C-alpha positions in Angstrom: 0.0 0.2 -0.3 2.0 2.8 -1.2 -1.0 5.5 -0.2 -2.8 5.1 3.3 -6.5 6.5 2.6 -7.4 8.5 4.5 -10.9 11.2 4.8 -9.9 14.9 5.9 -11.8 17.3 7.5 -11.5 20.6 5.6 -14.6 22.1 6.7 -13.9 25.7 7.4 -9.4 25.0 7.5 -7.1 27.1 5.3 -5.9 25.3 2.1 -3.4 27.2 -0.3 -3.8 26.6 -3.8 0.0 27.6 -5.8 -1.2 28.4 -8.9 -3.7 29.7 -11.0 -4.9 27.9 -14.3 -7.1 25.5 -15.5 -5.4 22.1 -13.4 -5.8 25.4 -10.5 -9.4 26.0 -11.1 -10.2 21.9 -10.4 -8.7 21.5 -7.4 -10.0 24.8 -5.5 -13.4 23.5 -7.1 -13.0 20.1 -4.7 -11.6 21.7 -1.7 -15.1 24.3 -1.9 -17.0 21.5 -2.0 -15.7 20.3 1.1 -15.8 23.5 2.8 -12.2 24.5 3.2 -11.0 28.4 2.4 -8.9 28.5 -0.1 -6.3 31.2 -0.6 -4.9 31.5 -4.1 -1.3 32.7 -4.8 -0.4 32.9 -8.2 2.3 35.7 -10.7 -0.8 35.4 -13.2 -4.8 34.7 -11.9 -7.1 33.6 -15.3 -10.2 34.5 -15.9 -11.7 31.4 -15.2 -10.3 31.6 -11.1 -10.9 34.8 -11.2 -14.8 33.8 -11.7 -14.4 31.6 -8.8 -13.6 34.3 -5.9 -17.8 35.2 -5.7 -19.8 31.8 -5.8 -16.7 30.3 -3.1 -14.8 31.1 -0.3 -11.8 32.4 -2.0 -8.8 34.9 -1.4 -6.7 35.9 -4.6 -3.4 36.9 -4.6 -1.4 38.0 -7.5 2.5 37.4 -6.8 5.2 34.9 -7.2 5.1 31.9 -4.4 7.6 32.2 -1.3 8.2 29.9 1.5 6.9 32.0 4.3 3.3 32.0 2.4 2.5 28.5 3.8 2.2 30.1 7.6 -1.4 28.9 8.9 -2.4 26.3 6.4 -3.9 22.8 6.6 -2.9 21.8 3.5 -1.4 23.2 -0.1 -1.3 21.8 -3.6 1.1 23.3 -6.1 -0.9 23.7 -9.6 1.9 25.2 -11.6 3.5 24.4 -15.3 7.3 26.1 -13.1 9.0 23.0 -12.0 11.1 25.7 -9.8 7.9 26.8 -8.1 6.7 22.8 -7.8 9.7 22.0 -6.0 9.8 25.2 -4.0 6.2 24.7 -2.7 7.1 20.9 -2.0 10.1 21.7 -0.3 8.8 24.6 1.5 5.6 22.4 2.6 7.7 19.3 4.1 10.5 21.5 6.4 6.7 22.6 8.3 5.3 19.6 7.9 2.3 20.6 5.8 0.5 18.3 3.5 1.1 18.9 0.4 0.0 17.9 -3.7 1.8 19.3 -6.4 0.1 17.7 -9.5 0.6 15.4 -11.4 4.1 14.6 -9.7 3.7 11.9 -7.4 7.8 12.0 -5.8 6.6 15.9 -4.6 3.8 15.0 -3.1 2.6 13.9 0.3 -0.6 13.1 -0.4 -3.0 12.7 -3.6 -6.1 13.5 -5.0 -8.4 9.9 -5.6 -11.4 10.0 -7.8 -14.0 10.5 -5.8 -17.6 8.9 -6.0 -19.5 12.0 -4.0 -23.1 10.1 -2.9 -22.6 12.2 0.3 -22.8 11.8 3.4 -21.0 8.6 1.5 -18.2 9.4 -0.4 -15.6 6.2 -1.9 -12.5 7.2 -3.7 -9.9 5.9 -6.3 -6.7 5.9 -6.4 -3.6 4.3 -8.4 -1.1 6.2 -6.7 -0.3 8.1 -9.7 0.9 5.7 -11.7 -2.6 6.0 -13.7 -4.9 8.3 -12.9 -7.3 7.6 -16.1 -7.1 4.2 -15.1 -8.7 5.8 -11.8 -11.3 7.5 -13.0 -12.5 4.9 -15.3 -12.6 2.7 -12.3 -14.1 5.8 -10.4 -17.1 6.0 -13.5 -17.4 2.2 -13.0 -18.3 2.4 -9.7 -20.8 5.6 -10.0 -22.9 3.3 -11.8 -23.5 0.9 -9.4 -23.9 3.3 -6.3 -27.3 4.9 -7.0 -27.2 9.1 -5.8 -29.5 7.7 -3.3 -27.6 5.9 -1.2 -26.6 9.1 0.1 -29.8 9.4 1.2 -30.0 6.2 2.6 -27.3 6.8 5.2 -28.8 10.7 5.8 -31.5 8.3 7.5 -28.9 5.6 9.0 -27.6 9.0 10.8 -31.7 10.3 11.9 -32.3 7.0 13.7 -28.7 6.3 14.9 -28.6 7.7 18.4 -32.2 5.7 18.6 -31.3 2.2 17.6 -28.0 2.7 20.0 -30.2 3.7 23.0 -32.9 0.7 21.3 -30.3 -1.9 20.8 -27.8 -2.4 22.7 -26.1 -4.9 22.3 -23.0 -4.2 19.4 -23.5 -7.3 17.6 -26.9 -7.3 17.1 -27.1 -3.4 16.2 -24.9 -4.4 12.8 -27.3 -6.9 12.2 -29.9 -4.6 12.1 -28.6 -2.1 10.2 -27.5 -4.8 7.2 -31.0 -5.8 7.2 -32.2 -2.7 6.8 -29.6 -1.3 4.4 -30.6 -4.5 1.9 -34.2 -4.6 2.8 -37.2 -3.0 2.4 -36.6 0.3 3.9 -33.8 0.8 1.7 -35.6 0.3 -1.4 -38.5 2.5 -0.5 -35.4 5.3 -0.1 -34.7 4.2 -4.0 -38.0 4.4 -4.8 -37.8 8.3 -3.5 -40.3 7.6 -0.5 -38.4 8.8 2.4 -41.4 8.7 4.7 -42.4 5.5 4.2 -39.0 5.0 4.9 -38.5 6.3 8.2 -42.2 4.3 9.3 -41.0 0.6 7.8 -37.2 1.4 10.1 -39.5 2.4 13.2 -41.5 -0.4 13.0 -38.6 -2.9 12.6 -37.0 -1.2 15.3 -40.0 -1.5 17.4 -40.2 -5.4 17.1 -36.6 -6.0 17.6 -35.4 -7.7 20.6 -32.2 -6.7 22.3 -30.8 -10.3 22.2 -28.4 -13.2 21.3 -30.1 -14.7 18.2 -29.0 -17.5 16.9 -26.3 -17.7 14.9 -26.0 -18.9 10.9 -23.2 -21.2 9.0 -22.9 -20.6 5.5 -21.0 -23.2 3.6 -19.6 -21.8 1.0 -17.4 -22.5 -1.9 -14.8 -20.3 -2.7 -13.8 -21.7 -6.1 -10.4 -23.0 -7.3 -8.4 -20.2 -6.4 -9.2 -16.5 -8.1 -11.4 -14.3 -6.5 -12.8 -13.1 -9.5 -15.0 -16.7 -9.5 -16.7 -16.5 -6.2 -20.0 -15.8 -6.3 -22.3 -12.9 -5.5 -24.2 -14.8 -3.1 -20.6 -15.8 -2.1 -19.2 -12.7 -1.4 -22.1 -11.5 0.1 -22.1 -14.0 3.1 -18.5 -13.7 3.4 -18.4 -9.8 3.6 -21.7 -9.9 6.8 -20.4 -13.1 8.1 -18.9 -12.7 12.2 -16.2 -14.9 11.9 -14.5 -17.1 8.6 -13.3 -20.4 9.0 -11.0 -21.6 6.0 -9.4 -24.2 4.8 -5.3 -24.0 3.1 -6.9 -23.9 -0.8 -8.7 -20.8 0.5 -6.4 -17.8 -1.5 -5.3 -14.8 0.2 -6.7 -12.6 -2.0 -10.1 -14.4 -1.5 -9.8 -14.0 2.8 -9.1 -10.4 1.9 -12.4 -9.8 0.7 -14.1 -10.9 3.8 -15.6 -8.4 6.2 -12.4 -6.4 7.4 -12.9 -6.7 11.1 -14.7 -10.3 11.4 -12.4 -13.3 13.2 -10.2 -15.6 10.5 -9.6 -18.9 12.0 -7.3 -20.9 10.0 -8.5 -24.8 9.9 -6.3 -26.1 7.0 -5.9 -29.8 6.3 -2.9 -30.7 4.3 -0.8 -34.0 3.8 0.2 -35.2 7.5 -0.7 -31.9 8.6 -3.7 -31.0 10.3 -4.4 -27.8 12.1 -7.9 -29.9 13.5 -9.0 -32.5 12.9 -12.7 -33.1 10.5 -14.8 -33.8 13.8 -13.4 -30.6 15.8 -14.2 -28.5 13.3 -17.4 -30.3 12.5 -17.9 -29.1 16.1 -16.1 -25.6 16.6 -18.9 -24.4 13.4 -21.9 -25.7 15.9 -20.2 -23.4 18.6 -19.8 -20.4 17.1 -23.6 -20.5 15.6 -24.3 -21.7 19.5 -23.1 -18.2 20.7 -24.8 -15.9 18.1 -22.2 -16.0 15.7 -22.6 -15.9 11.3 -20.2 -18.4 10.3 -18.9 -18.3 6.8 -17.1 -22.0 5.9 -15.0 -21.7 3.3 -13.4 -24.2 0.8 -11.8 -24.7 -1.7 -14.0 -25.4 -5.3 -17.3 -26.7 -4.2 -17.9 -27.5 -0.4 -19.8 -31.0 -2.4 -16.9 -32.3 -4.4 -14.1 -33.7 -2.1 -14.9 -30.8 0.6 -16.9 -32.8 3.3 -19.2 -30.1 3.2 -21.5 -33.2 3.6 -19.9 -34.3 7.3 -20.1 -30.3 8.3 -23.5 -30.1 7.6 -24.7 -33.3 9.1 -23.4 -32.0 12.3 -25.0 -28.4 11.9 -28.9 -30.5 11.5 -28.3 -32.4 14.5 -27.6 -29.6 16.5 -30.4 -27.6 15.1 -27.8 -25.0 13.4 -29.3 -22.7 10.9 -27.3 -22.7 7.7 -26.6 -22.1 3.6 -24.9 -24.1 1.1 -23.1 -21.8 -1.7 -22.4 -23.7 -4.1 -19.2 -23.4 -6.0 -16.9 -23.2 -9.1 -14.8 -27.4 -8.9 -11.6 -27.1 -8.9 -12.5 -30.1 -12.1 -14.6 -27.2 -13.9 -12.0 -24.1 -13.2 -8.8 -25.7 -13.8 -9.4 -27.3 -16.9 -11.4 -24.3 -18.7 -7.7 -21.8 -17.9 -5.9 -24.8 -19.1 -7.5 -24.8 -22.6 -8.9 -28.3 -21.8 -12.4 -29.3 -22.3 -13.5 -31.7 -20.2 -15.7 -33.7 -22.7 -15.4 -33.4 -26.3 -17.2 -35.5 -28.9 -13.8 -36.7 -31.0 -12.3 -37.3 -27.3 -14.5 -37.8 -24.4 -18.2 -38.9 -23.9 -17.6 -38.9 -20.2 -15.5 -37.4 -17.7 -14.8 -38.6 -14.0 -13.8 -37.0 -11.1 -11.6 -39.1 -8.4 -9.8 -38.4 -5.5 -6.0 -39.6 -5.3 -6.2 -40.6 -1.6 -8.6 -42.3 0.5 -9.5 -42.1 4.2 -6.2 -44.6 4.8 -4.4 -42.5 2.5 -4.0 -45.3 0.0 -5.6 -45.4 -4.1 -7.3 -47.9 -4.5 -9.6 -47.1 -7.2 -11.8 -49.1 -9.4 -8.3 -48.9 -11.9 -11.0 -51.2 -14.6 -13.5 -49.0 -15.0 -10.5 -45.9 -14.6 -8.4 -47.0 -17.4 -11.5 -47.6 -20.0 -11.0 -45.7 -23.3 -13.5 -42.3 -24.5 -13.5 -40.5 -21.2 -11.5 -37.8 -18.7 -10.5 -38.5 -15.6 -9.8 -36.1 -13.1 -7.7 -37.1 -9.7 -8.3 -34.5 -6.7 -5.0 -34.6 -4.7 -3.1 -37.0 -6.9 0.2 -35.4 -6.5 1.9 -37.4 -3.8 0.8 -41.0 -5.7 1.0 -39.9 -9.9 3.4 -42.4 -10.2 1.4 -44.6 -8.4 -1.6 -43.6 -10.3 0.1 -43.9 -13.7 1.5 -47.6 -12.4 -2.0 -49.0 -12.1 -3.4 -47.4 -15.0 -1.1 -48.8 -17.5 -1.4 -51.8 -15.0 -5.1 -52.4 -16.6 -4.9 -51.5 -20.1 -4.6 -47.7 -20.5 -2.3 -47.0 -23.7 1.9 -45.7 -22.2 1.3 -42.4 -24.3 -2.1 -41.6 -22.9 -1.8 -37.9 -22.5 -2.1 -36.1 -18.9 -1.4 -32.8 -17.4 -0.9 -31.5 -14.5 -1.9 -28.1 -13.2 -0.5 -26.2 -10.7 -2.1 -23.5 -8.7 -4.8 -23.6 -11.4 -7.1 -20.2 -12.4 -4.1 -17.8 -10.3 -1.1 -16.2 -11.8 0.6 -18.9 -10.6 -1.3 -20.9 -13.3 1.5 -23.9 -14.1 0.1 -26.3 -16.4 2.8 -29.3 -17.2 1.7 -32.5 -20.3 2.9 -34.9 -20.9 1.8 -39.3 -20.8 1.5 -42.3 -18.4 4.8 -43.1 -19.0 6.9 -39.9 -19.0 4.8 -37.1 -16.9 6.3 -38.8 -12.7 9.6 -38.3 -14.5 9.1 -35.0 -15.4 7.0 -33.6 -12.5 10.3 -35.2 -10.0 13.0 -32.6 -11.6 10.3 -29.8 -11.0 9.2 -27.7 -8.2 5.7 -27.7 -7.7 3.8 -26.1 -6.0 0.1 -27.3 -4.8 -2.8 -27.3 -4.7 -2.8 -29.3 -8.2 -4.8 -31.3 -10.5 -4.3 -34.4 -12.6 -6.4 -34.3 -15.9 -6.3 -38.1 -17.5 -7.5 -38.4 -21.4 -7.1 -37.7 -25.0 -8.8 -34.1 -24.4 -5.3 -33.0 -23.0 -4.2 -33.1 -26.8 -6.0 -29.8 -26.8 -4.2 -28.0 -24.7 -1.7 -26.3 -27.1 -4.3 -25.2 -29.6 -7.2 -24.2 -26.7 -4.7 -22.8 -24.2 -6.1 -19.0 -23.6 -5.2 -18.1 -19.6 -1.1 -17.2 -18.9 0.7 -17.3 -15.9 3.5 -16.5 -14.6 4.7 -20.2 -15.4 3.3 -19.7 -19.1 4.2 -22.9 -20.5 
């Protein structure tokens, strides 16, 4: 994080703008909208800036800038086309510990102007740290298109009832749930429809019915997908951002965890080969115990929770103990990784069926129906098969698969670290032995693998 995002209160604060051209005029307008008192120092005052003296609290000083001009100001903006002046302003401001922005020169800035989405009192800002201002403005436009102006009125309504709600609902966790329901329910819809009086009445009715007691919690069993955060479903993201606790395994990427609510408690329960943070039975109990205290718990599992994710075992415990839960499907690793590798799982010229299997069973053995898996015209997808790859290839060959049957190993599929290594049942184990493979991995076996070179479209940092 190159810049820490902070919103500064400038109402009735003294701010200095050095320069009085077109760019300076834009900065003056932004500062004025924040309620600042603005002084402008410039050798030449443009007509555009001169015309702003009436509408805004503006003092114009037509003179060269000198360091003593900074005395008493909260922040300064240098918007001149003279590099020596800009450097003098930046140096003088730094010496006097005054925030300074030099337009289009991030190296001289102690703060920068972001692209602003103004839905007052809701304010959002986008910044590239000065690296790509045009990109920031494009992102601002995209955000503005999905945040209606009515959100400002919704925030004003919340502020009007804030004290009353705090008095009526004394438990902070319950208060947060109350406001989340208000902002996502009928009260918000009435505001968006322009019926502010109806929204107030509805909010009051909901508040009168609200009980200040710990309600039963809930568990959200969420498929976090194969790795890329933008492959999460809308529902997964929404539930993650309202959960009080995040319980996650080692297949859930840090980028996905970052999308959860900032103040949520994060609990790691990852299970790796011969390294289990918690046994499965303890995870089941943990989810139930957290929900019993009124927590909303997001249980994040890589891929889909019902495909080799033991999600069924977890909700069995929840059902036995009467805990409310939701299950949110995710893109399973087979689908996500195969797609990003350019390997169709079915294809009329190669495979008319697809079978998912796990590379190790409950006792860590590899005891699969090899005769069925060795049948032609199908695709085999093997989860958790990296350690047993040599045994898998040997067993398939023994049971009738050709030695030259194509096989692919996909490392960290759908992420920037994706890597696809292809070979045959005979050659791939030796190839893999010479490489530093980083799990998670997925194995795909079948002639569909031959389509990888033609159909590959995603290129991570290990592009083949």
